[in-house]
SERO-615467 format. One record per residue (C-alpha): residue number from 1; residue in one letter; z, y, x. Coordinates in steps of 0.5 Angstrom, whole numbers, plus 500, padded with zeros to 3 digits. Each point is the difference from the previous one (the first is absolute). Last residue first. Example, Ala and Ser with C-alpha at 12.3 -4.5 7.8 and 13.67 -1.06 7.14 Angstrom:
// residues 2
seq; type; w; v; u
2; s; 514; 498; 527
1; a; 502; 493; 498
//
This chain:
// residues 411
seq; type; w; v; u
411; m; 563; 597; 481
410; i; 494; 505; 499
409; t; 494; 500; 504
408; k; 494; 505; 500
407; n; 493; 501; 498
406; r; 502; 502; 493
405; g; 502; 507; 497
404; s; 507; 499; 498
403; e; 498; 496; 494
402; k; 496; 495; 504
401; a; 506; 499; 504
400; a; 505; 500; 494
399; y; 495; 494; 497
398; l; 501; 496; 507
397; k; 507; 501; 499
396; k; 500; 498; 493
395; d; 496; 494; 502
394; a; 505; 498; 506
393; k; 506; 500; 495
392; n; 496; 496; 495
391; l; 498; 495; 505
390; l; 507; 499; 502
389; e; 502; 499; 493
388; s; 495; 495; 499
387; i; 502; 496; 506
386; k; 507; 500; 497
385; e; 506; 503; 504
384; g; 502; 498; 506
383; k; 500; 507; 504
382; y; 492; 500; 502
381; e; 498; 506; 503
380; e; 495; 505; 497
379; i; 494; 503; 502
378; g; 495; 504; 496
377; i; 493; 502; 503
376; s; 495; 505; 499
375; v; 493; 499; 503
374; t; 495; 505; 503
373; l; 492; 500; 500
372; h; 494; 502; 504
371; i; 493; 497; 499
370; k; 495; 500; 505
369; d; 495; 496; 496
368; v; 505; 494; 502
367; f; 507; 502; 502
366; e; 502; 505; 505
365; y; 507; 499; 502
364; l; 505; 506; 501
363; e; 504; 500; 494
362; i; 500; 492; 500
361; v; 503; 500; 507
360; r; 505; 505; 498
359; r; 502; 496; 494
358; i; 501; 494; 504
357; k; 504; 503; 505
356; e; 504; 503; 494
355; a; 501; 493; 497
354; v; 503; 497; 507
353; k; 505; 506; 501
352; f; 502; 499; 492
351; g; 501; 493; 501
350; e; 505; 501; 506
349; n; 504; 505; 496
348; l; 500; 495; 494
347; n; 503; 494; 504
346; t; 495; 495; 503
345; d; 501; 492; 501
344; v; 494; 499; 496
343; l; 495; 506; 498
342; m; 497; 498; 493
341; v; 493; 504; 499
340; l; 497; 501; 493
339; f; 493; 503; 499
338; e; 498; 505; 494
337; e; 492; 501; 499
336; g; 500; 495; 494
335; g; 506; 496; 501
334; y; 505; 497; 504
333; r; 495; 499; 506
332; g; 505; 496; 505
331; v; 503; 501; 507
330; l; 506; 496; 502
329; d; 503; 501; 507
328; t; 501; 494; 505
327; q; 493; 502; 503
326; r; 502; 507; 501
325; t; 498; 506; 497
324; g; 495; 506; 501
323; e; 494; 495; 502
322; k; 501; 497; 493
321; i; 500; 507; 497
320; i; 494; 503; 503
319; k; 496; 493; 498
318; s; 502; 501; 493
317; l; 498; 507; 500
316; e; 493; 498; 502
315; k; 499; 495; 495
314; l; 502; 505; 495
313; i; 495; 505; 502
312; k; 495; 495; 500
311; d; 502; 498; 492
310; g; 500; 508; 499
309; i; 493; 500; 503
308; l; 497; 495; 495
307; h; 504; 503; 495
306; g; 496; 506; 500
305; y; 500; 507; 504
304; t; 502; 505; 496
303; d; 504; 496; 494
302; n; 503; 495; 505
301; i; 502; 506; 505
300; r; 503; 504; 494
299; k; 504; 493; 497
298; f; 503; 500; 507
297; y; 503; 506; 499
296; d; 506; 499; 505
295; i; 500; 492; 503
294; d; 506; 497; 498
293; l; 505; 497; 505
292; l; 507; 496; 497
291; m; 505; 498; 505
290; v; 505; 495; 500
289; v; 506; 499; 505
288; f; 503; 494; 503
287; q; 507; 499; 503
286; c; 502; 493; 502
285; n; 507; 499; 496
284; s; 500; 492; 503
283; r; 500; 496; 493
282; s; 499; 506; 495
281; y; 495; 503; 504
280; r; 496; 494; 501
279; k; 500; 499; 493
278; a; 497; 507; 499
277; e; 495; 498; 505
276; k; 498; 494; 496
275; a; 500; 504; 493
274; l; 495; 505; 504
273; r; 496; 495; 503
272; e; 499; 497; 493
271; y; 499; 507; 497
270; i; 494; 502; 505
269; y; 497; 493; 499
268; r; 499; 502; 492
267; h; 497; 507; 502
266; n; 495; 498; 505
265; y; 501; 499; 508
264; l; 495; 504; 504
263; g; 492; 498; 500
262; t; 498; 507; 498
261; l; 495; 498; 494
260; a; 502; 492; 499
259; d; 508; 502; 499
258; i; 503; 494; 503
257; t; 505; 495; 497
256; a; 497; 496; 495
255; q; 493; 500; 503
254; a; 503; 499; 507
253; k; 504; 494; 497
252; l; 494; 497; 497
251; v; 496; 501; 506
250; c; 505; 497; 504
249; n; 500; 494; 495
248; r; 493; 499; 501
247; e; 500; 500; 507
246; l; 506; 495; 500
245; l; 496; 496; 495
244; e; 493; 500; 504
243; q; 504; 498; 506
242; e; 503; 494; 496
241; k; 493; 498; 498
240; q; 498; 501; 507
239; k; 505; 495; 502
238; m; 499; 495; 495
237; e; 493; 500; 502
236; r; 501; 499; 507
235; f; 505; 495; 498
234; i; 495; 496; 496
233; f; 494; 502; 505
232; d; 504; 497; 506
231; y; 502; 494; 496
230; p; 492; 499; 498
229; e; 499; 501; 507
228; q; 504; 495; 503
227; i; 498; 495; 495
226; g; 493; 499; 498
225; k; 496; 505; 506
224; v; 505; 498; 506
223; i; 501; 493; 497
222; i; 492; 499; 499
221; t; 499; 502; 507
220; k; 505; 495; 503
219; y; 497; 494; 496
218; i; 494; 502; 503
217; l; 503; 500; 507
216; y; 503; 493; 498
215; f; 494; 497; 498
214; s; 497; 502; 507
213; f; 505; 498; 504
212; i; 500; 493; 496
211; k; 493; 499; 502
210; f; 501; 502; 507
209; y; 505; 494; 501
208; h; 495; 496; 496
207; g; 495; 501; 505
206; v; 504; 499; 506
205; l; 502; 493; 497
204; n; 492; 498; 499
203; s; 499; 502; 507
202; f; 505; 495; 502
201; g; 497; 494; 497
200; y; 502; 496; 494
199; n; 494; 501; 496
198; d; 496; 498; 506
197; i; 494; 503; 503
196; y; 502; 507; 500
195; v; 496; 506; 503
194; t; 498; 504; 494
193; f; 507; 500; 496
192; a; 503; 505; 506
191; l; 495; 505; 498
190; e; 502; 500; 493
189; s; 507; 501; 502
188; i; 498; 506; 504
187; i; 496; 503; 495
186; t; 506; 499; 495
185; c; 505; 503; 505
184; v; 495; 506; 500
183; m; 499; 501; 493
182; s; 508; 500; 499
181; l; 501; 505; 506
180; l; 495; 505; 496
179; l; 503; 499; 493
178; y; 507; 501; 503
177; r; 498; 506; 504
176; y; 497; 503; 494
175; v; 506; 499; 496
174; i; 505; 503; 505
173; g; 495; 506; 500
172; e; 499; 501; 493
171; f; 493; 498; 498
170; y; 495; 504; 497
169; s; 499; 504; 506
168; k; 498; 494; 504
167; n; 494; 499; 496
166; n; 495; 500; 506
165; k; 505; 495; 504
164; l; 500; 496; 494
163; i; 493; 499; 500
162; i; 500; 498; 507
161; i; 505; 495; 499
160; a; 496; 497; 494
159; a; 494; 499; 504
158; f; 504; 497; 505
157; l; 503; 495; 495
156; i; 493; 499; 498
155; l; 498; 498; 507
154; c; 506; 496; 501
153; i; 498; 496; 493
152; t; 493; 499; 503
151; y; 503; 497; 507
150; e; 504; 495; 496
149; s; 494; 499; 495
148; y; 496; 498; 506
147; i; 505; 495; 503
146; k; 501; 497; 493
145; f; 493; 499; 499
144; p; 499; 498; 507
143; t; 504; 494; 498
142; l; 507; 500; 504
141; g; 502; 493; 503
140; v; 496; 494; 502
139; g; 505; 495; 500
138; d; 501; 501; 492
137; v; 495; 505; 498
136; f; 503; 507; 497
135; c; 497; 505; 496
134; e; 496; 497; 495
133; p; 496; 504; 495
132; f; 503; 501; 493
131; i; 496; 496; 495
130; k; 505; 495; 498
129; w; 499; 502; 493
128; v; 507; 498; 498
127; f; 505; 501; 506
126; i; 496; 505; 505
125; s; 495; 504; 495
124; s; 506; 499; 494
123; l; 505; 504; 505
122; i; 495; 506; 502
121; l; 498; 500; 492
120; t; 507; 500; 498
119; t; 502; 506; 505
118; i; 494; 504; 498
117; v; 502; 500; 493
116; t; 507; 501; 501
115; c; 499; 506; 504
114; i; 495; 503; 494
113; a; 506; 499; 495
112; f; 505; 503; 505
111; l; 496; 506; 501
110; a; 499; 501; 492
109; y; 507; 499; 499
108; p; 502; 505; 506
107; n; 495; 506; 497
106; v; 499; 504; 506
105; k; 501; 508; 498
104; m; 494; 504; 502
103; k; 501; 505; 505
102; s; 496; 497; 505
101; k; 500; 502; 507
100; v; 503; 493; 502
99; f; 497; 496; 495
98; i; 494; 498; 504
97; f; 505; 498; 506
96; s; 501; 494; 496
95; i; 494; 497; 502
94; l; 502; 499; 507
93; l; 507; 497; 499
92; i; 498; 496; 494
91; i; 494; 497; 505
90; s; 505; 498; 505
89; e; 505; 497; 496
88; f; 495; 496; 496
87; y; 496; 498; 506
86; r; 507; 498; 503
85; a; 502; 496; 494
84; a; 493; 496; 500
83; i; 500; 499; 507
82; w; 507; 497; 499
81; l; 498; 496; 494
80; q; 495; 497; 504
79; n; 504; 498; 506
78; a; 506; 497; 495
77; y; 494; 496; 497
76; y; 500; 496; 506
75; d; 503; 493; 499
74; y; 496; 498; 494
73; d; 501; 495; 494
72; k; 508; 500; 501
71; f; 502; 507; 498
70; i; 507; 499; 500
69; q; 501; 496; 506
68; m; 503; 506; 504
67; g; 497; 498; 507
66; k; 494; 504; 500
65; y; 501; 506; 496
64; s; 499; 500; 493
63; m; 507; 503; 497
62; t; 500; 506; 505
61; h; 492; 502; 498
60; f; 502; 499; 493
59; l; 506; 505; 501
58; d; 495; 504; 504
57; i; 496; 501; 494
56; f; 505; 502; 496
55; a; 503; 505; 505
54; i; 493; 503; 500
53; f; 500; 500; 493
52; f; 507; 504; 500
51; y; 497; 504; 506
50; a; 495; 503; 495
49; i; 505; 504; 496
48; g; 503; 504; 506
47; i; 493; 501; 503
46; l; 498; 503; 494
45; k; 506; 505; 499
44; l; 500; 502; 507
43; y; 493; 502; 500
42; n; 501; 504; 493
41; n; 505; 504; 504
40; e; 505; 503; 494
39; i; 505; 495; 501
38; y; 506; 502; 495
37; r; 497; 498; 493
36; m; 498; 493; 504
35; s; 506; 498; 502
34; n; 502; 494; 497
33; w; 493; 497; 501
32; s; 500; 502; 508
31; i; 507; 497; 501
30; l; 498; 494; 497
29; f; 494; 499; 503
28; v; 503; 502; 507
27; t; 505; 495; 499
26; f; 495; 495; 498
25; a; 497; 501; 507
24; i; 506; 500; 504
23; c; 502; 493; 496
22; i; 493; 498; 502
21; s; 501; 502; 508
20; f; 507; 496; 500
19; i; 497; 494; 496
18; e; 494; 500; 506
17; a; 505; 500; 506
16; i; 504; 495; 497
15; t; 495; 495; 498
14; h; 496; 501; 507
13; f; 507; 499; 504
12; l; 501; 494; 496
11; l; 493; 497; 501
10; y; 501; 502; 508
9; n; 506; 496; 500
8; y; 506; 501; 505
7; l; 497; 504; 505
6; s; 497; 504; 494
5; s; 507; 501; 497
4; f; 502; 503; 506
3; y; 495; 505; 500
2; l; 501; 502; 492
1; m; 508; 500; 502
//
């Protein structure tokens, strides 16, 4: 559309091209200003604010272009404003690197005030004091000041590119590429403006195309940092908090159901599981047995070796019992040195075999400090009674095992 508008009327092309780039620059500013809390890179903060004033000068450049008939006292204000805006832009792109490594927070209001003063001085030097050097002479073309200024601007931008490469680590990959391409496009644009002799010439057209590309790339840079990343940050933060809550819930659940010393289920959870299994029995008549296991003469071990050794024995014993049962079974610390095992889908005789196997392994096992010990086991099959009655029956059989000499299983 831009190209066809240039064929119809160059002034129309110039106005559309400039308004387009001005809108991009204003958008860059608006996004930057409203995303200051998310943009940590000081360089991007500075250029985001500066582009508001670059756009403001470019707006005057557009209004003062030859043929617009807004400023009638001089036809070539636009050339002066162009050079002023490009100096402003290139210098900002260069000096902003001073703040790249700085952890100091940039005050956006102070920066806005400084840019306001600079812009006011630029416009006053052109429209009020009329001391800004001429940039174009009718019938002759560009003045030496204009040409040398374009080359100077290119050198400033080239210096900015070198510094950008040296500070590559401070920019994400996509942001770095956008900034680099933007500066390259601006250099090409400036070089195109060194050769025209007519404000409506072809090189002028090419220069404006590359200016649009340059502004668009700056816009993409700020979009990435000001919109895309904040949303990513917000959702990432939400995901992290969700994960933290899940982890915290897991910890709380573990604290509520797991015995801290042995890692087995605690007394509270044992009752919950037994109640669930009792309901399953009433629905499907699924058999299960409960065995209570108690360490023989454990008090004597604690008194002789100390409670630290006693705790280590409890941990080792827990591991042996776990290894002697299935994953579907329940193993828990019932209290002190007493353990409870629920064997699901198991009758009394089958449960007795499992209990005896565990008892024999414990009897032969050498615990910490070469300690040997035995256990007594009472085992009972669930028949539909209350859970408290089931546990009372198993406890009586455990007591009978101890009374009859210990180191045995009674069913």
